C-alpha positions in Angstrom: 8.5 -8.4 11.6 7.2 -5.5 13.6 9.3 -2.4 14.3 11.2 -2.0 17.5 10.1 0.6 20.0 12.3 3.7 20.1 13.7 2.9 23.5 14.4 -0.8 22.7 17.4 -0.7 20.4 19.5 -3.7 21.5 19.0 -6.9 19.7 20.6 -10.2 20.8 21.4 -12.3 17.8 21.5 -16.0 18.7 19.7 -17.9 21.4 22.4 -20.3 22.6 24.0 -20.4 26.0 25.8 -17.1 25.3 22.7 -15.4 24.1 20.7 -16.4 27.2 23.5 -15.1 29.4 23.4 -11.8 27.6 19.6 -11.6 28.1 20.0 -12.2 31.8 22.7 -9.6 32.0 20.6 -6.9 30.2 17.6 -7.8 32.3 19.6 -7.4 35.5 20.6 -3.9 34.3 17.1 -3.0 33.3 18.1 -2.6 29.6 15.3 -3.5 27.1 16.1 -5.9 24.3 14.7 -8.3 21.8 16.1 -11.6 20.5 16.5 -13.0 17.0 17.7 -16.4 16.0 18.4 -17.9 12.5 16.8 -21.2 13.5 13.0 -21.7 13.3 12.8 -23.5 16.6 16.0 -23.0 18.6 16.8 -25.4 21.5 15.7 -23.9 24.8 13.2 -21.5 23.3 10.3 -22.6 25.5 12.3 -22.2 28.6 13.5 -18.8 27.5 9.9 -17.7 27.1 9.1 -18.8 30.6 12.1 -16.9 32.0 11.4 -13.8 29.8 7.7 -13.8 29.0 7.7 -10.1 27.9 10.7 -10.3 25.5 10.0 -10.5 21.8 11.7 -13.4 20.0 11.9 -13.6 16.2 13.0 -16.9 14.6 14.1 -17.6 11.1 16.1 -15.8 8.4 17.6 -12.6 9.7 15.9 -9.5 8.4 18.3 -6.6 7.5 15.6 -4.0 7.8 14.8 -5.1 11.3 18.5 -5.2 12.4 19.4 -1.7 11.2 16.9 -0.2 13.7 19.1 -1.3 16.5 21.8 0.9 18.1 23.7 -2.3 19.1 23.6 -5.9 18.0 24.9 -8.4 20.6 26.0 -11.3 18.4 26.5 -14.8 19.8 29.6 -16.7 18.7 27.5 -19.2 16.7 26.4 -16.5 14.3 29.0 -15.1 11.8 29.2 -11.4 11.6 29.7 -11.9 7.9 26.0 -12.7 7.5 24.6 -10.2 5.0 21.9 -8.9 7.3 24.5 -8.1 10.0 26.8 -6.5 7.4 23.9 -4.4 6.3 23.4 -3.2 9.8 27.1 -2.4 10.3 27.0 -0.4 7.0 24.2 1.7 8.5 26.3 2.5 11.6 24.9 -0.2 14.0 27.5 -1.2 16.6 28.2 -4.9 16.9 29.6 -6.5 20.0 29.5 -9.8 21.9 29.3 -11.0 25.5 33.0 -10.4 26.1 32.6 -6.7 25.5 29.5 -6.5 27.8 31.6 -8.3 30.4 34.6 -6.0 30.1 32.4 -2.9 30.4 31.5 -4.1 33.9 34.7 -5.3 35.5 37.7 -3.6 37.0 39.7 -6.8 37.6 42.6 -7.7 35.3 42.1 -10.3 32.5 44.4 -13.0 31.2 43.1 -13.7 27.7 44.0 -17.0 25.9 43.2 -18.2 22.5 44.8 -20.6 19.9 43.8 -23.3 17.6 44.6 -25.9 20.2 45.4 -26.3 23.9 43.6 -23.2 25.0 41.2 -25.1 27.4 44.2 -26.9 29.1 46.2 -23.7 29.4 43.3 -21.6 30.7 42.4 -24.3 33.3 46.1 -24.5 34.3 46.5 -20.8 34.8 43.3 -20.7 36.8 44.7 -23.5 39.0 47.9 -21.5 39.5 46.0 -18.4 40.5 43.9 -20.4 43.0 47.0 -22.0 44.4 48.3 -18.5 45.1 45.1 -17.7 47.0 43.8 -15.3 44.4 40.0 -15.1 43.9 39.9 -16.1 40.2 37.1 -16.6 37.7 37.8 -19.0 34.8 35.4 -19.1 31.9 34.5 -17.8 28.5 34.6 -20.4 25.8 35.4 -22.9 28.6 32.8 -23.5 31.3 30.5 -20.7 32.3 29.7 -17.9 29.9 31.4 -14.8 31.2 28.2 -12.9 32.0 26.9 -15.8 34.1 30.2 -15.8 35.9 29.9 -12.1 36.5 26.5 -12.6 38.1 28.3 -14.5 40.9 30.2 -11.4 41.9 33.4 -9.8 40.6 36.7 -11.7 41.2 40.2 -10.4 41.7 41.4 -11.9 38.4 39.8 -13.5 35.3 41.3 -16.1 33.1 39.4 -16.3 29.8 39.5 -18.8 27.0 38.4 -17.0 23.9 37.5 -18.6 20.5 37.9 -16.9 17.2 34.1 -16.6 17.0 34.0 -14.6 20.3 37.0 -12.5 19.2 35.2 -11.4 16.0 32.9 -9.2 18.1 35.5 -8.2 20.7 36.6 -4.5 20.8 37.2 -3.6 24.4 39.1 -6.5 25.9 42.2 -4.6 27.1 43.7 -7.7 28.7 46.5 -7.4 31.2 48.1 -10.4 29.4 47.1 -11.9 26.1 48.3 -14.8 24.0 47.7 -16.8 20.8 49.1 -20.2 21.8 49.3 -21.5 18.2 47.6 -21.2 14.9 46.7 -24.1 12.5 43.9 -24.5 9.9 40.5 -24.6 11.6 36.9 -23.4 11.0 37.6 -23.1 7.3 33.9 -23.6 6.8 33.4 -20.2 8.5 36.3 -18.2 7.3 37.1 -17.5 3.6 40.8 -18.2 4.1 43.5 -18.6 6.8 44.2 -14.9 6.8 40.7 -14.1 8.0 41.0 -16.8 10.7 44.4 -15.4 11.8 43.1 -11.9 11.9 40.2 -13.0 14.1 42.6 -14.7 16.6 44.9 -11.7 16.7 42.1 -9.4 17.9 42.9 -10.7 21.3 45.9 -8.4 21.4 43.9 -5.2 21.0 44.7 -2.9 23.9 46.6 -5.6 25.8 49.4 -4.5 28.2 51.6 -7.6 27.7 51.7 -10.3 25.1 53.0 -13.9 25.4 54.4 -15.4 22.2 55.1 -19.0 21.2 58.5 -18.9 19.5 57.8 -22.2 17.9 54.9 -20.7 15.9 55.6 -17.5 14.0 51.9 -16.9 13.5 51.5 -16.2 17.2 53.7 -13.1 17.1 51.6 -9.9 16.8 52.4 -6.4 15.5 52.2 -4.3 18.6 53.2 -0.8 19.8 56.7 -0.7 21.4 55.1 0.2 24.7 53.5 -3.3 24.9 55.7 -5.7 26.8 56.3 -9.2 25.3 57.6 -12.4 26.7 57.9 -15.8 25.1 58.1 -19.6 25.5 59.3 -22.4 23.3 60.4 -26.0 23.5 64.1 -25.2 23.0 66.8 -23.9 25.3 65.5 -20.7 26.9 67.0 -17.3 26.3 67.5 -14.9 29.2 64.2 -14.2 30.9 62.3 -16.5 28.5 60.7 -19.9 29.2 62.0 -23.1 27.6 63.4 -26.5 28.2 66.9 -27.1 29.7 68.7 -30.4 29.6 71.4 -31.5 31.9 72.7 -34.7 33.5 69.5 -34.9 35.6 67.2 -34.8 32.6 64.9 -32.2 31.1 63.7 -29.2 33.1 61.2 -26.4 32.6 63.4 -23.4 32.9 63.3 -19.6 32.9 66.5 -18.4 31.4 69.2 -20.2 33.2 67.0 -21.0 36.2 65.7 -24.6 36.4 62.1 -24.6 37.7 60.7 -28.1 37.5 61.8 -31.5 36.1 59.6 -32.4 33.1 59.3 -35.9 34.7 57.4 -34.4 37.6 54.5 -33.4 35.3 51.6 -35.7 35.5 50.7 -35.1 31.9 52.6 -36.8 29.0 53.9 -35.5 25.7 55.8 -32.5 24.3 52.5 -30.6 23.7 51.8 -30.7 27.4 55.4 -29.4 28.1 54.5 -26.5 25.8 51.3 -26.0 27.7 53.1 -25.8 31.0 55.6 -23.3 29.6 52.8 -21.1 28.2 51.0 -21.2 31.5 54.1 -20.2 33.4 54.7 -17.3 31.0 51.2 -16.1 31.3 51.2 -16.4 35.1 54.4 -14.6 35.5 53.2 -11.7 33.4 50.1 -11.5 35.6 52.3 -11.5 38.8 51.2 -15.0 40.1 54.0 -16.2 42.5 56.3 -18.8 40.9 56.0 -21.1 44.0 52.2 -21.4 43.6 52.5 -21.9 39.8 54.9 -24.8 40.2 52.8 -26.4 42.9 49.8 -26.3 40.6 51.8 -27.7 37.7 52.8 -30.7 39.9 49.1 -31.5 40.6 47.7 -30.9 37.1 46.4 -34.1 35.5 45.0 -32.7 32.3 41.5 -32.3 31.0 39.1 -35.0 30.0 39.1 -35.7 26.2 42.4 -33.9 25.8 45.1 -36.6 25.4 43.6 -38.2 28.5 45.0 -41.6 29.5 42.1 -44.0 29.6 43.5 -47.5 30.3 46.2 -50.0 29.6 44.9 -53.2 28.1 47.3 -56.0 27.3 50.4 -53.8 27.2 48.5 -51.3 24.9 47.8 -47.8 26.2 44.6 -46.0 25.2 44.4 -42.2 25.0 41.3 -40.1 24.5 41.9 -36.8 22.6 38.4 -36.4 21.3 38.9 -32.6 21.7 41.3 -32.9 18.7 38.7 -31.4 16.4 41.2 -30.1 13.8 44.3 -31.3 12.0 46.6 -29.1 14.1 45.4 -30.7 17.3 45.9 -34.2 16.0 49.4 -33.3 14.8 50.2 -31.9 18.2 49.0 -35.1 19.9 51.0 -37.3 17.5 54.1 -35.2 17.9 53.6 -35.0 21.7 53.1 -38.7 22.4 55.3 -40.2 19.6 58.7 -39.3 21.0 57.8 -41.1 24.3 57.3 -44.4 22.6 60.8 -45.6 21.6 60.3 -48.4 19.0 56.6 -48.6 19.7 54.0 -46.9 17.5 50.6 -45.1 17.5 47.4 -46.5 16.0 45.3 -43.4 15.3 41.5 -43.3 15.3 40.4 -40.3 13.1 37.5 -39.0 11.1 34.3 -37.1 11.4 33.2 -33.8 9.9 36.3 -32.0 8.6 35.0 -28.4 8.5 36.5 -27.9 5.1 40.1 -28.6 6.3 42.8 -30.4 4.3 44.4 -33.4 6.0 47.8 -33.5 4.3 49.6 -32.4 7.5 48.8 -35.7 9.1 51.0 -37.6 6.7 54.5 -36.7 8.1 53.8 -37.4 11.9 52.0 -40.6 11.0 55.0 -41.7 9.0 57.2 -40.9 12.0 55.1 -42.4 14.7 52.1 -44.2 13.2 51.4 -47.9 12.8 48.0 -47.6 11.3 44.9 -45.4 11.0 41.3 -46.5 11.8 38.8 -44.2 10.0 35.3 -43.2 10.9 32.8 -40.6 9.8 32.0 -38.5 6.8 35.5 -37.4 5.9 37.2 -40.8 6.3 37.9 -41.1 2.5 39.6 -37.7 2.4 41.9 -38.7 5.4 42.7 -42.0 3.7 43.7 -40.2 0.5 45.9 -37.7 2.5 47.9 -40.1 4.8 49.8 -42.0 2.1 51.0 -45.5 2.4 50.3 -46.1 6.1 47.8 -48.9 6.7 44.2 -47.6 7.0 41.1 -49.5 7.9 37.4 -48.3 8.0 35.2 -48.8 11.0 31.4 -48.5 11.2 31.2 -46.9 14.7 33.3 -46.1 17.7 33.0 -49.6 19.2 34.2 -51.1 15.9 37.0 -48.6 15.7 38.4 -49.4 19.1 38.2 -53.2 18.5 39.9 -52.7 15.1 42.6 -50.4 16.6 43.3 -52.8 19.4 43.7 -55.6 16.9 46.2 -53.6 14.8 48.3 -52.4 17.9 51.3 -54.3 19.2 52.6 -54.5 22.8 53.9 -51.1 23.9 51.8 -49.2 21.3 49.3 -46.4 22.0 45.8 -46.4 20.5 44.9 -42.7 20.2 41.5 -41.2 19.5 42.4 -37.8 17.9 39.9 -37.3 15.1 41.2 -34.2 13.4 37.5 -33.5 12.8 34.3 -32.3 14.4 31.9 -34.9 15.8 28.6 -33.7 14.5 28.2 -36.3 11.8 28.1 -39.1 14.4 27.9 -37.6 17.9 26.2 -34.7 19.6 29.6 -33.2 20.6 33.2 -34.2 21.2 32.4 -35.0 24.9 29.9 -37.7 23.8 32.4 -39.0 21.2 35.1 -39.2 23.9 32.8 -41.0 26.3 31.9 -43.5 23.6 35.6 -44.2 23.1 36.1 -44.7 26.9 33.2 -47.1 27.1 34.5 -49.1 24.1 37.9 -49.3 25.7 36.5 -50.4 29.0 34.5 -53.1 27.2 37.6 -54.7 25.6 
């Protein structure tokens, strides 16, 4: 590789959607940069060269000697900062950041920052809906929807609600959120992190410089170590303490509540399951901390129907309900779906469709909720044998593809049961992404 010119000391590492958004941002500001990518022929390279014909792009293995010449590496989420070449640059004093830091350098509006192993897309969308219902000009993005720098190009908003992945948080130093939360933590991305501690530490970077933290009392791993000056509030699925969010039960049923104040009947939510009740409480806690009026938040909650591929009701066929939770790409998500839907079934049960690429995870945590709520498991994909070994005595059958899995699951289910696609795995062994996997499930259900 040739040396970088002395005035061109920023290197974008990774040419995915985030890398391209960083390139556009730097170009708008007149800041020179080059791009490197670990892939020999990254997707979108030809289009990038059309848009940026004068920008050098170097593809293939990262070269430490090249990277150490930069004053700043702007690393895309798909590239681990643990890469030896990046670590060599850090050791030489090169600053590493990501698109979130570039975004935060430009804005003056407050940020609600949301992460977690599961439910972050649903809660981020819901908080955005709450702000919009209050008439607030709100931008919603990050790991969900538009990259933040593409969103910024449309003009600054009055408030930003950002979903942030652990990968994005690895390079995040300057977030300084008005409100920050880790919704939950369960094993995920163990193919990227050496252990759960490293994953936990990446998630908790979201609290750096925050003014208020929202904690899930049902998950001790969400509670950060913070200075006393940082305000905290909390939610959980139990009876709420004074000024905290929870669930109150009386003769009229279950209520979302703030302390002793009843806010909304759980039965008025359009989404089903205890996990969705937790999502609603988290959104209320975040919105209150960001000064969104309660009336607007409750109005948005009543209208929220959930996100596609996230415990999405698909159809009822022959007294069997089919739910699409293709976004359940880790064990914690599938456990949440089982524990959320299971208590609503009475004597009926769940037939689970699971399997795919497990990302190095263990599947033992599926056993207990399947024993409580499961009738059978239909297995697909690379890690089907490992799931079969983990779930114990519950009936398990293999399927060749999604169509076969849906037919098999429908045959195993009884009247009143739920057939749930919640794979506990990534989709890449069989599908382009979880969206394509979920769409295949919907098509197979419709074909029954």
